[in-house]
C-alpha positions in Angstrom: -62.3 -49.9 -91.5 -60.0 -50.2 -87.6 -63.3 -50.6 -85.0 -63.2 -47.8 -82.4 -61.6 -50.1 -79.7 -58.5 -50.7 -81.8 -58.5 -46.8 -81.8 -59.2 -46.3 -78.1 -55.8 -48.6 -77.7 -53.8 -47.0 -80.6 -54.8 -44.1 -78.8 -53.6 -44.8 -75.2 -50.9 -46.3 -76.4 -49.4 -43.4 -77.7 -50.2 -41.5 -74.4 -48.3 -44.4 -72.7 -45.0 -43.1 -74.8 -45.3 -40.1 -74.6 -45.7 -40.2 -70.8 -42.7 -42.9 -70.6 -40.3 -40.5 -72.5 -41.6 -37.7 -70.0 -41.3 -39.3 -67.0 -37.4 -40.6 -68.3 -36.7 -36.7 -68.5 -38.0 -35.6 -65.4 -35.8 -38.8 -64.0 -32.5 -37.8 -65.4 -33.4 -34.0 -64.7 -33.7 -35.2 -61.1 -30.3 -37.1 -61.6 -28.3 -33.8 -62.9 -28.7 -32.0 -59.9 -26.7 -34.7 -58.0 -29.5 -36.5 -56.2 -29.4 -40.0 -55.6 -30.9 -42.7 -57.8 -34.2 -44.1 -55.4 -34.9 -40.0 -55.7 -35.0 -40.3 -58.9 -36.7 -43.7 -59.8 -39.5 -41.6 -57.6 -39.5 -38.3 -59.1 -39.8 -39.9 -62.2 -42.7 -41.9 -61.5 -44.3 -38.8 -60.3 -43.4 -37.2 -63.6 -44.5 -39.9 -65.5 -48.1 -40.2 -63.6 -48.7 -36.7 -64.0 -48.2 -37.0 -67.5 -50.4 -39.9 -67.5 -53.1 -38.1 -66.2 -52.6 -34.8 -68.6 -52.7 -37.0 -71.7 -55.8 -38.8 -70.7 -57.5 -36.3 -70.0 -56.8 -34.2 -72.8 -58.7 -37.5 -74.6 -61.7 -37.3 -72.9 -61.8 -33.7 -73.2 -61.9 -33.7 -76.5 -64.4 -36.9 -76.9 -61.8 -39.5 -78.2 -62.0 -42.0 -75.5 -65.6 -42.1 -74.3 
């Protein structure tokens, strides 16, 4: 049976991958409005940060991390 640490690392890894995909989508959507590339990278970073915060909050609220 997998240890609790392994399960926690896998959950955080899944949350990280989901946040990367959401952040990439946010940056690409910002680029579709003909904005500069640095502005798109910044927007993608903000979207990634927000998505990671939501994912971690959900995992903590469900009692899966702490």
